[in-house]
N, C-alpha and C positions, 0 to 999 in steps of 0.2 A: 554469639550466634556465628555459625560458620559462614564463610564466603558463599558457599553453595546455597545455603538457606536464604541468606540476604539477597542474592541474585534472583532466586526464584520468587521470593516475596515481592521484591521490587517489580519484577516482570508482571506478576499477577496484578499488583496495584496499578501498574501502568495501563493494563487493559481496563481495569475498573474505572480509573479516572477518565480515560478516553471514551469509554462507552457512556459514561454519565454526561460528559461534555457533548459528545456526538449526538446523543439522544435529545438533549435539550436545545442545541444550537445548530448543528449541521444537518441532521437527518430531516427536520421539518423543511428546511430550505431546499435540500436535494429532491425531496418528494414533490415540492411545489413547482419546480421548473420541469421543462420537457427533458426527455432522456438525453438528448444531444447536449444541452447545457450542463446537466448534471455530470455527464461523462467528461466534458471538457474541464470542469472544476477538479474532478478526481485525477485526470491526466496531468493537470498543472501541478498538483501536489507530487505526483509520482515522477515528474520530470526532474526533480531534485535528487533522484536516487543515484545519480553519478557519484554522489558523496560517499557511497559505500566503498569506493576505491581506497578510502582511507584505511581500510583493514589491511592493506598490503603496503602502506606507506611506512618506510623505516623511520623510527624515531617517534612515531605516534602510538603504535602498538608494540608490545613486547616482541622481541625476536622469537620468543618461545610460544607465541600464539599458534595453536595448531594450524598448519597450512591447509589441511583438509577442510577446515572451517573458513579460514580467512580468504583464501583464493576463490573458493566457490561463492562465498558471500559477496566479495568485491565484484566479480564479473557478472554474477546474477543481477546485482543491483544496477550495474552499468547497462546491461542489456535492457532491463526494465525501463530505466530512465531514458535511454535513447528511443525505445519504442513509444514511450509516452510523449516525448518531444515530437516524434514523427507524426503521431496522432494529432497533436495540436497544429502542426504545420500543414496537415492535409484536411483541416476542418471544412474547407470549401468543396472537397471531393468526398462526399458523404460515404460512398461504398468503401473507399480506401480508409477513411477515418474510422468507420466501424470495424473494419478488419484489424486495424492497428489497436483499437480499444480492446478488442477481444484478445489480441496477441499480448499486449502489455499486461493485462490482468491475468492471463494464464501463466505467462512467464514469471510475473511478479509474485503471484500467490504460490506457485510451485517453488520459486526461489526461497521464499520465507519458510515454507514447510520443510524444505530440504536443509535450510540453515539451522532450523531447530533440531532436526535429526543429526546433522553433523556436529552441532554444539554438544548434544547429549553423548554421541558416540565418542567424541574427543575429550569428554570430561570438562568442558569449558565452564559450566556453572561453578565448579569447585576452584577454577583458576580464573575467575572473572576479572581479577585485578590485572591480568595480562592484557585486557582490552585497552588499558590505559585511558587516553582521552576519548576513545570510542565507546566507553562503557554506556554512555547515555543513549547510544543508537538503539540497542536492543530493549532498553528499559523505557524510553520515551517515544522514539520514532517508530519502531517496528510495530507496536500495538496499533497505532493510528494507520499505518500502511495496511495491515491485515484487515482491520475494520473497514477501510475504504475499498479493499478488493472484494470483500464479501458484499458490501453495499453495491458496488458496481455490478456484480453478477446478479444480484437481486433486481436492480433497476433494468438490466438488460432483459431479464426474463418476465418482468411485469408487462401486462398489456398497456399500451398507451391509452390514456383517458380520451374518450371521444370528445371531439370539439363540439361546442354548442352551435346550433344552426345559426348561420349568419343572417338569415332573413326569416320572417314570419309570414306564412301564407294563410289567407282566410279562404275557406271554402264556402261556396254558396250552398245553402240547404235546400 
């Protein structure tokens, strides 16, 4: 099997595995809490995106890794991670928190989509071995990140469930 086909197969299976896990364990929990708590959990996961800088770390990836992919992926991940951290730090200032939640999700989802585009344009799937130790990022980590971005947008767009009345009143007939 060619490296390109192996990479593509593993990427698809990464999405399948995460979707199965997410549907069984994560999605029910995210749906059961209010939007604020759900977005805080998603932001906490994305706050680790600074790790994407590894794509430009000499000795970890091949020096032949296409720079059009590596540099954009590294700094897009860094920007997303910093925005997610800022969202978490501003949780007590709700308007700012929500602004940063929207920002990190827009920046992060756009980053991943453009990373896929740059990877295809540069022929990265056929040269996936040049990812070196970072090979696991697009196969294992990126599918979860994309799934959580889609979930975050869905949760932002859903109406908040109405709270149950806190008191019961009886009318005289």
